[in-house]
Structures are given as C-alpha cells and as structure tokens.
PyMOL Python script that loads the backbone (N, CA, C, O; Angstrom):
from pymol import cmd

cmd.read_pdbstr("""\
ATOM      1  N   MET A   1     -33.474   0.453 -40.487  1.00  0.00           N
ATOM      2  CA  MET A   1     -33.560   1.750 -40.541  1.00  0.00           C
ATOM      3  C   MET A   1     -32.946   1.959 -38.949  1.00  0.00           C
ATOM      4  O   MET A   1     -33.045   1.137 -38.038  1.00  0.00           O
ATOM      5  N   PRO A   2     -32.274   3.326 -38.887  1.00  0.00           N
ATOM      6  CA  PRO A   2     -31.539   3.587 -37.630  1.00  0.00           C
ATOM      7  C   PRO A   2     -32.526   3.784 -36.425  1.00  0.00           C
ATOM      8  O   PRO A   2     -33.587   4.392 -36.567  1.00  0.00           O
ATOM      9  N   SER A   3     -32.093   3.199 -35.145  1.00  0.00           N
ATOM     10  CA  SER A   3     -32.917   3.552 -33.886  1.00  0.00           C
ATOM     11  C   SER A   3     -33.681   5.175 -33.753  1.00  0.00           C
ATOM     12  O   SER A   3     -34.785   5.480 -33.303  1.00  0.00           O
ATOM     13  N   SER A   4     -32.832   5.836 -34.213  1.00  0.00           N
ATOM     14  CA  SER A   4     -33.312   7.521 -34.168  1.00  0.00           C
ATOM     15  C   SER A   4     -34.501   7.673 -35.156  1.00  0.00           C
ATOM     16  O   SER A   4     -35.369   8.512 -34.915  1.00  0.00           O
ATOM     17  N   GLY A   5     -34.572   6.848 -36.315  1.00  0.00           N
ATOM     18  CA  GLY A   5     -35.672   7.103 -37.407  1.00  0.00           C
ATOM     19  C   GLY A   5     -35.524   8.009 -38.393  1.00  0.00           C
ATOM     20  O   GLY A   5     -36.376   8.290 -39.236  1.00  0.00           O
ATOM     21  N   TYR A   6     -34.365   8.501 -38.280  1.00  0.00           N
ATOM     22  CA  TYR A   6     -33.967   9.415 -39.539  1.00  0.00           C
ATOM     23  C   TYR A   6     -32.553   9.122 -40.071  1.00  0.00           C
ATOM     24  O   TYR A   6     -31.775   8.454 -39.390  1.00  0.00           O
ATOM     25  N   LEU A   7     -32.231   9.571 -41.183  1.00  0.00           N
ATOM     26  CA  LEU A   7     -31.039   9.631 -41.931  1.00  0.00           C
ATOM     27  C   LEU A   7     -30.650  10.938 -42.134  1.00  0.00           C
ATOM     28  O   LEU A   7     -31.564  11.757 -42.218  1.00  0.00           O
ATOM     29  N   THR A   8     -29.335  11.396 -42.250  1.00  0.00           N
ATOM     30  CA  THR A   8     -28.800  12.727 -42.899  1.00  0.00           C
ATOM     31  C   THR A   8     -28.188  12.608 -44.157  1.00  0.00           C
ATOM     32  O   THR A   8     -27.260  11.832 -44.386  1.00  0.00           O
ATOM     33  N   LEU A   9     -28.723  13.407 -45.018  1.00  0.00           N
ATOM     34  CA  LEU A   9     -28.265  13.672 -46.181  1.00  0.00           C
ATOM     35  C   LEU A   9     -27.406  14.503 -46.375  1.00  0.00           C
ATOM     36  O   LEU A   9     -28.014  15.567 -46.258  1.00  0.00           O
ATOM     37  N   TYR A  10     -26.172  14.769 -46.643  1.00  0.00           N
ATOM     38  CA  TYR A  10     -25.318  15.670 -46.809  1.00  0.00           C
ATOM     39  C   TYR A  10     -25.058  15.753 -48.415  1.00  0.00           C
ATOM     40  O   TYR A  10     -24.715  14.711 -48.975  1.00  0.00           O
ATOM     41  N   THR A  11     -25.205  16.940 -49.177  1.00  0.00           N
ATOM     42  CA  THR A  11     -25.044  17.448 -50.453  1.00  0.00           C
ATOM     43  C   THR A  11     -24.401  18.414 -50.699  1.00  0.00           C
ATOM     44  O   THR A  11     -24.480  19.347 -49.900  1.00  0.00           O
ATOM     45  N   VAL A  12     -23.655  18.531 -51.718  1.00  0.00           N
ATOM     46  CA  VAL A  12     -22.927  19.741 -52.468  1.00  0.00           C
ATOM     47  C   VAL A  12     -23.531  19.715 -53.969  1.00  0.00           C
ATOM     48  O   VAL A  12     -23.593  18.810 -54.802  1.00  0.00           O
ATOM     49  N   ILE A  13     -23.933  21.009 -53.984  1.00  0.00           N
ATOM     50  CA  ILE A  13     -24.834  21.361 -55.221  1.00  0.00           C
ATOM     51  C   ILE A  13     -24.211  22.479 -55.456  1.00  0.00           C
ATOM     52  O   ILE A  13     -23.756  23.276 -54.636  1.00  0.00           O
ATOM     53  N   ASP A  14     -24.190  22.551 -57.424  1.00  0.00           N
ATOM     54  CA  ASP A  14     -23.641  23.891 -57.769  1.00  0.00           C
ATOM     55  C   ASP A  14     -25.013  24.357 -58.134  1.00  0.00           C
ATOM     56  O   ASP A  14     -25.864  23.805 -58.833  1.00  0.00           O
ATOM     57  N   LEU A  15     -25.035  25.601 -57.446  1.00  0.00           N
ATOM     58  CA  LEU A  15     -26.203  26.447 -57.284  1.00  0.00           C
ATOM     59  C   LEU A  15     -26.495  26.920 -58.787  1.00  0.00           C
ATOM     60  O   LEU A  15     -27.646  26.989 -59.217  1.00  0.00           O
ATOM     61  N   CYS A  16     -25.484  27.209 -59.476  1.00  0.00           N
ATOM     62  CA  CYS A  16     -25.752  27.989 -60.875  1.00  0.00           C
ATOM     63  C   CYS A  16     -26.486  26.859 -61.832  1.00  0.00           C
ATOM     64  O   CYS A  16     -27.432  27.167 -62.557  1.00  0.00           O
ATOM     65  N   ARG A  17     -25.957  25.534 -61.759  1.00  0.00           N
ATOM     66  CA  ARG A  17     -26.207  24.606 -62.874  1.00  0.00           C
ATOM     67  C   ARG A  17     -27.393  23.823 -62.013  1.00  0.00           C
ATOM     68  O   ARG A  17     -28.156  23.103 -62.657  1.00  0.00           O
ATOM     69  N   ARG A  18     -27.525  23.912 -60.938  1.00  0.00           N
ATOM     70  CA  ARG A  18     -28.632  22.894 -60.038  1.00  0.00           C
ATOM     71  C   ARG A  18     -28.183  21.802 -60.431  1.00  0.00           C
ATOM     72  O   ARG A  18     -28.858  21.265 -61.310  1.00  0.00           O
ATOM     73  N   TYR A  19     -27.042  21.134 -60.010  1.00  0.00           N
ATOM     74  CA  TYR A  19     -26.398  20.055 -60.202  1.00  0.00           C
ATOM     75  C   TYR A  19     -25.947  19.437 -58.662  1.00  0.00           C
ATOM     76  O   TYR A  19     -25.302  20.051 -57.813  1.00  0.00           O
ATOM     77  N   VAL A  20     -26.427  18.174 -58.569  1.00  0.00           N
ATOM     78  CA  VAL A  20     -25.486  17.588 -57.163  1.00  0.00           C
ATOM     79  C   VAL A  20     -24.104  17.085 -57.848  1.00  0.00           C
ATOM     80  O   VAL A  20     -24.002  16.382 -58.854  1.00  0.00           O
ATOM     81  N   LEU A  21     -23.159  17.578 -57.118  1.00  0.00           N
ATOM     82  CA  LEU A  21     -21.766  17.308 -57.457  1.00  0.00           C
ATOM     83  C   LEU A  21     -21.363  16.041 -56.462  1.00  0.00           C
ATOM     84  O   LEU A  21     -20.350  15.384 -56.702  1.00  0.00           O
ATOM     85  N   SER A  22     -22.197  15.747 -55.359  1.00  0.00           N
ATOM     86  CA  SER A  22     -21.339  14.872 -54.507  1.00  0.00           C
ATOM     87  C   SER A  22     -22.602  14.744 -53.327  1.00  0.00           C
ATOM     88  O   SER A  22     -23.466  15.597 -53.126  1.00  0.00           O
ATOM     89  N   TRP A  23     -22.486  13.764 -52.794  1.00  0.00           N
ATOM     90  CA  TRP A  23     -23.523  13.575 -51.826  1.00  0.00           C
ATOM     91  C   TRP A  23     -23.193  11.999 -50.544  1.00  0.00           C
ATOM     92  O   TRP A  23     -22.582  10.977 -50.856  1.00  0.00           O
ATOM     93  N   MET A  24     -23.643  12.212 -49.550  1.00  0.00           N
ATOM     94  CA  MET A  24     -23.410  11.190 -48.667  1.00  0.00           C
ATOM     95  C   MET A  24     -24.739  10.915 -47.581  1.00  0.00           C
ATOM     96  O   MET A  24     -25.298  11.785 -46.913  1.00  0.00           O
ATOM     97  N   ILE A  25     -25.017   9.668 -47.610  1.00  0.00           N
ATOM     98  CA  ILE A  25     -26.042   9.435 -46.688  1.00  0.00           C
ATOM     99  C   ILE A  25     -25.626   8.824 -45.481  1.00  0.00           C
ATOM    100  O   ILE A  25     -24.793   7.928 -45.623  1.00  0.00           O
ATOM    101  N   SER A  26     -26.104   9.157 -43.990  1.00  0.00           N
ATOM    102  CA  SER A  26     -25.299   8.681 -42.857  1.00  0.00           C
ATOM    103  C   SER A  26     -26.537   8.495 -41.852  1.00  0.00           C
ATOM    104  O   SER A  26     -27.602   9.082 -42.045  1.00  0.00           O
ATOM    105  N   THR A  27     -26.325   7.660 -40.798  1.00  0.00           N
ATOM    106  CA  THR A  27     -27.332   7.658 -39.747  1.00  0.00           C
ATOM    107  C   THR A  27     -26.879   8.669 -38.627  1.00  0.00           C
ATOM    108  O   THR A  27     -27.560   8.771 -37.606  1.00  0.00           O
ATOM    109  N   LYS A  28     -25.868   9.332 -38.786  1.00  0.00           N
ATOM    110  CA  LYS A  28     -25.503  10.308 -38.007  1.00  0.00           C
ATOM    111  C   LYS A  28     -25.258  11.793 -38.604  1.00  0.00           C
ATOM    112  O   LYS A  28     -25.409  11.967 -39.813  1.00  0.00           O
ATOM    113  N   GLU A  29     -24.944  12.683 -37.902  1.00  0.00           N
ATOM    114  CA  GLU A  29     -24.663  14.038 -38.183  1.00  0.00           C
ATOM    115  C   GLU A  29     -23.269  14.582 -37.528  1.00  0.00           C
ATOM    116  O   GLU A  29     -23.242  14.866 -36.331  1.00  0.00           O
ATOM    117  N   ASN A  30     -22.396  14.684 -38.152  1.00  0.00           N
ATOM    118  CA  ASN A  30     -21.277  15.343 -37.399  1.00  0.00           C
ATOM    119  C   ASN A  30     -20.211  16.041 -38.530  1.00  0.00           C
ATOM    120  O   ASN A  30     -20.232  15.900 -39.753  1.00  0.00           O
ATOM    121  N   ALA A  31     -19.278  16.838 -37.704  1.00  0.00           N
ATOM    122  CA  ALA A  31     -18.305  17.533 -38.494  1.00  0.00           C
ATOM    123  C   ALA A  31     -17.446  16.692 -39.420  1.00  0.00           C
ATOM    124  O   ALA A  31     -17.123  17.047 -40.553  1.00  0.00           O
ATOM    125  N   SER A  32     -17.070  15.429 -38.781  1.00  0.00           N
ATOM    126  CA  SER A  32     -16.094  14.318 -39.538  1.00  0.00           C
ATOM    127  C   SER A  32     -16.844  14.016 -40.757  1.00  0.00           C
ATOM    128  O   SER A  32     -16.138  13.993 -41.765  1.00  0.00           O
ATOM    129  N   LEU A  33     -17.907  13.814 -40.907  1.00  0.00           N
ATOM    130  CA  LEU A  33     -18.430  13.094 -42.026  1.00  0.00           C
ATOM    131  C   LEU A  33     -18.711  14.265 -43.098  1.00  0.00           C
ATOM    132  O   LEU A  33     -18.781  14.092 -44.315  1.00  0.00           O
ATOM    133  N   ALA A  34     -18.879  15.673 -42.313  1.00  0.00           N
ATOM    134  CA  ALA A  34     -18.913  17.032 -43.487  1.00  0.00           C
ATOM    135  C   ALA A  34     -17.510  17.084 -43.983  1.00  0.00           C
ATOM    136  O   ALA A  34     -17.330  17.122 -45.200  1.00  0.00           O
ATOM    137  N   ARG A  35     -16.644  17.088 -43.283  1.00  0.00           N
ATOM    138  CA  ARG A  35     -15.229  17.113 -43.880  1.00  0.00           C
ATOM    139  C   ARG A  35     -14.777  16.168 -44.665  1.00  0.00           C
ATOM    140  O   ARG A  35     -14.128  16.528 -45.647  1.00  0.00           O
ATOM    141  N   GLN A  36     -14.961  15.007 -44.479  1.00  0.00           N
ATOM    142  CA  GLN A  36     -14.940  13.961 -45.391  1.00  0.00           C
ATOM    143  C   GLN A  36     -15.509  13.808 -46.794  1.00  0.00           C
ATOM    144  O   GLN A  36     -14.930  13.163 -47.669  1.00  0.00           O
ATOM    145  N   LEU A  37     -16.707  14.452 -46.972  1.00  0.00           N
ATOM    146  CA  LEU A  37     -17.318  14.733 -48.151  1.00  0.00           C
ATOM    147  C   LEU A  37     -16.825  16.000 -49.053  1.00  0.00           C
ATOM    148  O   LEU A  37     -16.768  16.020 -50.282  1.00  0.00           O
ATOM    149  N   MET A  38     -16.490  17.029 -48.174  1.00  0.00           N
ATOM    150  CA  MET A  38     -15.785  17.939 -48.757  1.00  0.00           C
ATOM    151  C   MET A  38     -14.247  17.607 -49.081  1.00  0.00           C
ATOM    152  O   MET A  38     -13.853  18.096 -50.140  1.00  0.00           O
ATOM    153  N   ASP A  39     -13.469  16.985 -48.475  1.00  0.00           N
ATOM    154  CA  ASP A  39     -12.433  16.379 -48.809  1.00  0.00           C
ATOM    155  C   ASP A  39     -12.237  15.543 -50.448  1.00  0.00           C
ATOM    156  O   ASP A  39     -11.423  15.663 -51.364  1.00  0.00           O
ATOM    157  N   GLU A  40     -13.348  14.749 -50.233  1.00  0.00           N
ATOM    158  CA  GLU A  40     -13.525  13.998 -51.402  1.00  0.00           C
ATOM    159  C   GLU A  40     -13.955  14.910 -52.688  1.00  0.00           C
ATOM    160  O   GLU A  40     -13.330  14.995 -53.746  1.00  0.00           O
ATOM    161  N   SER A  41     -15.003  15.480 -52.390  1.00  0.00           N
ATOM    162  CA  SER A  41     -15.507  16.672 -53.595  1.00  0.00           C
ATOM    163  C   SER A  41     -14.224  17.453 -54.074  1.00  0.00           C
ATOM    164  O   SER A  41     -13.907  17.618 -55.252  1.00  0.00           O
ATOM    165  N   ALA A  42     -13.592  17.871 -53.055  1.00  0.00           N
ATOM    166  CA  ALA A  42     -12.537  18.892 -53.451  1.00  0.00           C
ATOM    167  C   ALA A  42     -11.408  18.051 -54.513  1.00  0.00           C
ATOM    168  O   ALA A  42     -10.964  18.495 -55.573  1.00  0.00           O
ATOM    169  N   ALA A  43     -11.146  16.915 -53.976  1.00  0.00           N
ATOM    170  CA  ALA A  43     -10.185  16.302 -54.772  1.00  0.00           C
ATOM    171  C   ALA A  43     -10.694  15.902 -56.283  1.00  0.00           C
ATOM    172  O   ALA A  43     -10.062  16.003 -57.335  1.00  0.00           O
ATOM    173  N   ARG A  44     -12.254  15.337 -56.031  1.00  0.00           N
ATOM    174  CA  ARG A  44     -12.623  14.773 -57.484  1.00  0.00           C
ATOM    175  C   ARG A  44     -12.798  15.879 -58.407  1.00  0.00           C
ATOM    176  O   ARG A  44     -12.787  15.671 -59.620  1.00  0.00           O
ATOM    177  N   TYR A  45     -12.973  17.152 -57.873  1.00  0.00           N
ATOM    178  CA  TYR A  45     -13.088  18.469 -59.109  1.00  0.00           C
ATOM    179  C   TYR A  45     -12.120  19.043 -59.190  1.00  0.00           C
ATOM    180  O   TYR A  45     -12.105  20.007 -59.956  1.00  0.00           O
ATOM    181  N   GLY A  46     -10.898  18.693 -58.431  1.00  0.00           N
ATOM    182  CA  GLY A  46      -9.805  19.588 -58.538  1.00  0.00           C
ATOM    183  C   GLY A  46      -9.882  20.908 -58.075  1.00  0.00           C
ATOM    184  O   GLY A  46      -9.237  21.744 -58.708  1.00  0.00           O
ATOM    185  N   ILE A  47     -10.515  21.263 -57.134  1.00  0.00           N
ATOM    186  CA  ILE A  47     -10.885  22.321 -56.550  1.00  0.00           C
ATOM    187  C   ILE A  47      -9.465  23.047 -56.108  1.00  0.00           C
ATOM    188  O   ILE A  47      -8.850  22.419 -55.245  1.00  0.00           O
ATOM    189  N   GLN A  48      -8.917  24.139 -56.516  1.00  0.00           N
ATOM    190  CA  GLN A  48      -7.890  24.935 -56.292  1.00  0.00           C
ATOM    191  C   GLN A  48      -8.304  25.971 -55.276  1.00  0.00           C
ATOM    192  O   GLN A  48      -9.472  26.323 -55.111  1.00  0.00           O
ATOM    193  N   PRO A  49      -7.281  26.428 -54.617  1.00  0.00           N
ATOM    194  CA  PRO A  49      -7.269  27.202 -53.601  1.00  0.00           C
ATOM    195  C   PRO A  49      -8.076  28.607 -53.847  1.00  0.00           C
ATOM    196  O   PRO A  49      -7.907  29.037 -54.988  1.00  0.00           O
ATOM    197  N   ASN A  50      -8.912  29.408 -53.018  1.00  0.00           N
ATOM    198  CA  ASN A  50      -9.639  30.439 -53.518  1.00  0.00           C
ATOM    199  C   ASN A  50     -10.480  30.637 -54.739  1.00  0.00           C
ATOM    200  O   ASN A  50     -10.831  31.689 -55.274  1.00  0.00           O
ATOM    201  N   GLN A  51     -10.747  29.292 -55.088  1.00  0.00           N
ATOM    202  CA  GLN A  51     -11.611  28.932 -56.511  1.00  0.00           C
ATOM    203  C   GLN A  51     -13.189  28.772 -55.940  1.00  0.00           C
ATOM    204  O   GLN A  51     -14.070  28.995 -56.770  1.00  0.00           O
ATOM    205  N   LEU A  52     -13.514  28.479 -54.866  1.00  0.00           N
ATOM    206  CA  LEU A  52     -14.862  28.226 -54.524  1.00  0.00           C
ATOM    207  C   LEU A  52     -15.110  29.008 -53.517  1.00  0.00           C
ATOM    208  O   LEU A  52     -14.243  29.524 -52.813  1.00  0.00           O
ATOM    209  N   THR A  53     -16.551  29.168 -53.364  1.00  0.00           N
ATOM    210  CA  THR A  53     -17.230  29.630 -52.072  1.00  0.00           C
ATOM    211  C   THR A  53     -18.700  28.750 -51.877  1.00  0.00           C
ATOM    212  O   THR A  53     -19.668  28.686 -52.634  1.00  0.00           O
ATOM    213  N   ILE A  54     -18.504  28.228 -50.806  1.00  0.00           N
ATOM    214  CA  ILE A  54     -19.574  27.250 -50.174  1.00  0.00           C
ATOM    215  C   ILE A  54     -20.677  28.035 -49.103  1.00  0.00           C
ATOM    216  O   ILE A  54     -20.428  28.623 -48.051  1.00  0.00           O
ATOM    217  N   HIS A  55     -22.097  27.787 -49.848  1.00  0.00           N
ATOM    218  CA  HIS A  55     -22.840  28.599 -48.952  1.00  0.00           C
ATOM    219  C   HIS A  55     -23.708  27.571 -48.143  1.00  0.00           C
ATOM    220  O   HIS A  55     -24.361  26.750 -48.788  1.00  0.00           O
ATOM    221  N   GLN A  56     -23.758  27.562 -46.768  1.00  0.00           N
ATOM    222  CA  GLN A  56     -24.410  26.462 -45.975  1.00  0.00           C
ATOM    223  C   GLN A  56     -25.208  27.036 -44.769  1.00  0.00           C
ATOM    224  O   GLN A  56     -25.140  28.195 -44.359  1.00  0.00           O
ATOM    225  N   ASP A  57     -26.001  25.997 -44.253  1.00  0.00           N
ATOM    226  CA  ASP A  57     -26.733  26.329 -43.078  1.00  0.00           C
ATOM    227  C   ASP A  57     -25.684  26.395 -42.134  1.00  0.00           C
ATOM    228  O   ASP A  57     -24.501  26.091 -42.284  1.00  0.00           O
ATOM    229  N   ARG A  58     -26.505  27.002 -40.755  1.00  0.00           N
ATOM    230  CA  ARG A  58     -25.563  26.964 -39.748  1.00  0.00           C
ATOM    231  C   ARG A  58     -25.785  25.505 -38.565  1.00  0.00           C
ATOM    232  O   ARG A  58     -25.657  25.491 -37.341  1.00  0.00           O
ATOM    233  N   GLY A  59     -26.031  24.764 -39.195  1.00  0.00           N
ATOM    234  CA  GLY A  59     -25.801  23.289 -38.828  1.00  0.00           C
ATOM    235  C   GLY A  59     -24.663  23.100 -37.536  1.00  0.00           C
ATOM    236  O   GLY A  59     -23.655  23.798 -37.643  1.00  0.00           O
ATOM    237  N   ALA A  60     -24.743  22.357 -36.535  1.00  0.00           N
ATOM    238  CA  ALA A  60     -23.356  22.428 -35.805  1.00  0.00           C
ATOM    239  C   ALA A  60     -22.175  21.701 -36.827  1.00  0.00           C
ATOM    240  O   ALA A  60     -21.024  22.137 -36.835  1.00  0.00           O
ATOM    241  N   PRO A  61     -22.567  20.621 -37.630  1.00  0.00           N
ATOM    242  CA  PRO A  61     -21.437  20.278 -38.440  1.00  0.00           C
ATOM    243  C   PRO A  61     -20.781  21.394 -39.090  1.00  0.00           C
ATOM    244  O   PRO A  61     -19.564  21.495 -38.936  1.00  0.00           O
ATOM    245  N   MET A  62     -21.456  22.328 -39.858  1.00  0.00           N
ATOM    246  CA  MET A  62     -21.172  23.198 -40.617  1.00  0.00           C
ATOM    247  C   MET A  62     -20.188  24.370 -39.913  1.00  0.00           C
ATOM    248  O   MET A  62     -19.236  24.954 -40.429  1.00  0.00           O
ATOM    249  N   THR A  63     -20.690  24.500 -38.691  1.00  0.00           N
ATOM    250  CA  THR A  63     -19.884  25.624 -37.844  1.00  0.00           C
ATOM    251  C   THR A  63     -19.093  24.881 -36.950  1.00  0.00           C
ATOM    252  O   THR A  63     -18.863  25.590 -35.971  1.00  0.00           O
ATOM    253  N   ALA A  64     -18.591  23.814 -36.848  1.00  0.00           N
ATOM    254  CA  ALA A  64     -17.437  23.249 -35.980  1.00  0.00           C
ATOM    255  C   ALA A  64     -16.144  23.789 -36.533  1.00  0.00           C
ATOM    256  O   ALA A  64     -15.776  23.947 -37.697  1.00  0.00           O
ATOM    257  N   HIS A  65     -15.575  24.022 -35.418  1.00  0.00           N
ATOM    258  CA  HIS A  65     -14.041  24.902 -35.753  1.00  0.00           C
ATOM    259  C   HIS A  65     -13.091  23.699 -36.755  1.00  0.00           C
ATOM    260  O   HIS A  65     -12.304  24.131 -37.598  1.00  0.00           O
ATOM    261  N   ARG A  66     -13.249  22.398 -36.575  1.00  0.00           N
ATOM    262  CA  ARG A  66     -12.614  21.468 -37.288  1.00  0.00           C
ATOM    263  C   ARG A  66     -12.641  21.573 -38.646  1.00  0.00           C
ATOM    264  O   ARG A  66     -11.688  21.636 -39.422  1.00  0.00           O
ATOM    265  N   TYR A  67     -14.105  21.590 -38.927  1.00  0.00           N
ATOM    266  CA  TYR A  67     -14.524  21.930 -40.267  1.00  0.00           C
ATOM    267  C   TYR A  67     -14.018  23.150 -41.109  1.00  0.00           C
ATOM    268  O   TYR A  67     -13.573  23.223 -42.255  1.00  0.00           O
ATOM    269  N   ILE A  68     -14.260  24.151 -40.060  1.00  0.00           N
ATOM    270  CA  ILE A  68     -13.974  25.386 -40.878  1.00  0.00           C
ATOM    271  C   ILE A  68     -12.235  25.809 -41.099  1.00  0.00           C
ATOM    272  O   ILE A  68     -11.714  26.654 -41.826  1.00  0.00           O
ATOM    273  N   ASP A  69     -11.699  24.916 -40.226  1.00  0.00           N
ATOM    274  CA  ASP A  69     -10.318  25.197 -40.246  1.00  0.00           C
ATOM    275  C   ASP A  69      -9.920  24.189 -41.529  1.00  0.00           C
ATOM    276  O   ASP A  69      -8.952  24.528 -42.210  1.00  0.00           O
ATOM    277  N   GLN A  70     -10.498  23.204 -41.808  1.00  0.00           N
ATOM    278  CA  GLN A  70     -10.284  22.500 -42.986  1.00  0.00           C
ATOM    279  C   GLN A  70     -10.662  23.214 -44.031  1.00  0.00           C
ATOM    280  O   GLN A  70      -9.864  23.242 -44.969  1.00  0.00           O
ATOM    281  N   MET A  71     -11.868  23.926 -44.161  1.00  0.00           N
ATOM    282  CA  MET A  71     -11.904  24.810 -45.565  1.00  0.00           C
ATOM    283  C   MET A  71     -10.988  25.530 -45.591  1.00  0.00           C
ATOM    284  O   MET A  71     -10.395  25.603 -46.667  1.00  0.00           O
ATOM    285  N   VAL A  72     -10.471  26.385 -44.399  1.00  0.00           N
ATOM    286  CA  VAL A  72      -9.503  27.330 -44.713  1.00  0.00           C
ATOM    287  C   VAL A  72      -8.473  26.839 -45.230  1.00  0.00           C
ATOM    288  O   VAL A  72      -7.986  27.337 -46.245  1.00  0.00           O
ATOM    289  N   ASP A  73      -7.963  25.794 -44.639  1.00  0.00           N
ATOM    290  CA  ASP A  73      -6.636  24.995 -45.507  1.00  0.00           C
ATOM    291  C   ASP A  73      -7.104  24.671 -46.938  1.00  0.00           C
ATOM    292  O   ASP A  73      -6.306  24.983 -47.822  1.00  0.00           O
ATOM    293  N   LEU A  74      -7.967  24.242 -47.220  1.00  0.00           N
ATOM    294  CA  LEU A  74      -8.370  23.802 -48.655  1.00  0.00           C
ATOM    295  C   LEU A  74      -8.579  25.268 -49.513  1.00  0.00           C
ATOM    296  O   LEU A  74      -8.812  25.282 -50.721  1.00  0.00           O
ATOM    297  N   GLY A  75      -8.458  26.455 -48.703  1.00  0.00           N
ATOM    298  CA  GLY A  75      -8.771  27.700 -49.705  1.00  0.00           C
ATOM    299  C   GLY A  75     -10.435  27.676 -50.204  1.00  0.00           C
ATOM    300  O   GLY A  75     -10.897  28.016 -51.293  1.00  0.00           O
ATOM    301  N   ILE A  76     -10.973  27.275 -49.286  1.00  0.00           N
ATOM    302  CA  ILE A  76     -12.594  27.299 -49.766  1.00  0.00           C
ATOM    303  C   ILE A  76     -13.160  28.440 -48.711  1.00  0.00           C
ATOM    304  O   ILE A  76     -12.894  28.461 -47.509  1.00  0.00           O
ATOM    305  N   VAL A  77     -14.044  29.438 -49.457  1.00  0.00           N
ATOM    306  CA  VAL A  77     -14.592  30.715 -48.843  1.00  0.00           C
ATOM    307  C   VAL A  77     -16.037  30.071 -48.383  1.00  0.00           C
ATOM    308  O   VAL A  77     -16.732  29.384 -49.131  1.00  0.00           O
ATOM    309  N   LEU A  78     -16.430  30.471 -46.781  1.00  0.00           N
ATOM    310  CA  LEU A  78     -17.578  30.064 -46.649  1.00  0.00           C
ATOM    311  C   LEU A  78     -18.613  31.094 -46.421  1.00  0.00           C
ATOM    312  O   LEU A  78     -18.310  32.229 -46.054  1.00  0.00           O
ATOM    313  N   SER A  79     -19.829  30.718 -46.634  1.00  0.00           N
ATOM    314  CA  SER A  79     -21.172  31.541 -46.370  1.00  0.00           C
ATOM    315  C   SER A  79     -21.993  30.767 -45.734  1.00  0.00           C
ATOM    316  O   SER A  79     -22.110  29.551 -45.885  1.00  0.00           O
ATOM    317  N   HIS A  80     -22.671  31.568 -44.892  1.00  0.00           N
ATOM    318  CA  HIS A  80     -23.778  30.924 -44.044  1.00  0.00           C
ATOM    319  C   HIS A  80     -24.909  31.644 -44.024  1.00  0.00           C
ATOM    320  O   HIS A  80     -24.951  32.827 -44.361  1.00  0.00           O
ATOM    321  N   ASN A  81     -26.062  30.860 -43.561  1.00  0.00           N
ATOM    322  CA  ASN A  81     -27.400  31.510 -43.564  1.00  0.00           C
ATOM    323  C   ASN A  81     -27.401  32.414 -42.435  1.00  0.00           C
ATOM    324  O   ASN A  81     -26.604  32.272 -41.508  1.00  0.00           O
ATOM    325  N   ARG A  82     -28.389  33.472 -42.480  1.00  0.00           N
ATOM    326  CA  ARG A  82     -28.529  34.309 -41.426  1.00  0.00           C
ATOM    327  C   ARG A  82     -29.266  33.449 -40.110  1.00  0.00           C
ATOM    328  O   ARG A  82     -30.191  32.643 -40.210  1.00  0.00           O
ATOM    329  N   PRO A  83     -28.553  33.884 -38.846  1.00  0.00           N
ATOM    330  CA  PRO A  83     -29.431  32.810 -37.859  1.00  0.00           C
ATOM    331  C   PRO A  83     -30.789  32.885 -38.065  1.00  0.00           C
ATOM    332  O   PRO A  83     -31.397  33.891 -38.429  1.00  0.00           O
ATOM    333  N   ARG A  84     -31.366  31.538 -37.766  1.00  0.00           N
ATOM    334  CA  ARG A  84     -33.015  31.486 -37.740  1.00  0.00           C
ATOM    335  C   ARG A  84     -33.618  31.675 -39.109  1.00  0.00           C
ATOM    336  O   ARG A  84     -34.847  31.648 -39.182  1.00  0.00           O
ATOM    337  N   PHE A  85     -32.900  31.865 -40.210  1.00  0.00           N
ATOM    338  CA  PHE A  85     -33.443  31.883 -41.530  1.00  0.00           C
ATOM    339  C   PHE A  85     -32.900  30.619 -42.415  1.00  0.00           C
ATOM    340  O   PHE A  85     -31.760  30.643 -42.879  1.00  0.00           O
ATOM    341  N   SER A  86     -33.615  29.723 -42.583  1.00  0.00           N
ATOM    342  CA  SER A  86     -33.242  28.576 -43.257  1.00  0.00           C
ATOM    343  C   SER A  86     -33.504  28.583 -44.601  1.00  0.00           C
ATOM    344  O   SER A  86     -33.095  27.633 -45.269  1.00  0.00           O
ATOM    345  N   ASN A  87     -34.170  29.568 -45.179  1.00  0.00           N
ATOM    346  CA  ASN A  87     -34.283  29.710 -46.555  1.00  0.00           C
ATOM    347  C   ASN A  87     -33.580  30.825 -47.196  1.00  0.00           C
ATOM    348  O   ASN A  87     -34.074  31.393 -48.169  1.00  0.00           O
ATOM    349  N   ASP A  88     -32.286  31.215 -46.625  1.00  0.00           N
ATOM    350  CA  ASP A  88     -31.428  32.189 -47.302  1.00  0.00           C
ATOM    351  C   ASP A  88     -31.088  31.879 -48.741  1.00  0.00           C
ATOM    352  O   ASP A  88     -30.879  30.714 -49.079  1.00  0.00           O
ATOM    353  N   ASN A  89     -31.023  32.922 -49.636  1.00  0.00           N
ATOM    354  CA  ASN A  89     -30.351  32.345 -50.896  1.00  0.00           C
ATOM    355  C   ASN A  89     -28.924  32.635 -51.025  1.00  0.00           C
ATOM    356  O   ASN A  89     -28.420  33.683 -50.620  1.00  0.00           O
ATOM    357  N   ALA A  90     -28.337  31.774 -51.546  1.00  0.00           N
ATOM    358  CA  ALA A  90     -26.637  31.901 -51.610  1.00  0.00           C
ATOM    359  C   ALA A  90     -26.384  33.411 -52.107  1.00  0.00           C
ATOM    360  O   ALA A  90     -25.236  33.827 -52.259  1.00  0.00           O
TER     361      ALA A  90
END
""", "prot")
cmd.dss("prot")
cmd.show_as("cartoon", "prot")
cmd.util.cbc("prot")
cmd.orient("prot")
C-alpha cells in the first residue's frame, strides 16, 4: 500500500450503456496519467475527431492545460461539473 494510504482510480465509462470502457489504478494523480488513459482508450475504440464528448470532474488532472490540449488534438469535446458540485449529471 502506498505511504499516502490511498490509490487513485481513473475510469472511462459509457454513461448511456453504464459500461466501463477502460480504467487504471495508480498511487498518484496527475494529468500525464489521465492523458495516457485517454490516448489508449481513443486508440482502442477507434475514436474519430469530434465523435466523443467527455463529462468529467474539475480535478487538477482533468483541468490541466496539457490534458485539455491533448483532448483538443484528439477532437474530443470536454464537459465539466459545475464548481463545487460533484454530483452533476452529464
């Protein structure tokens, strides 16, 4: 177990079908890991530019400029929760 006492779970979920498409567990949370998961997911499922919208929280990795720039490069539209509302629906 990590010294911090917790693990971070990254998931990509199809909300319509309630199906987990890809996931990753890590001892740290950062934009590079989020980018890696999205790269792998887009390649695995053949996501074409402007085909996908991602709804996500406002955690630091999900709002990092490098991550957002990568999603723009992949042609993925981003949607975020309202500030301080963790239970927003997509």
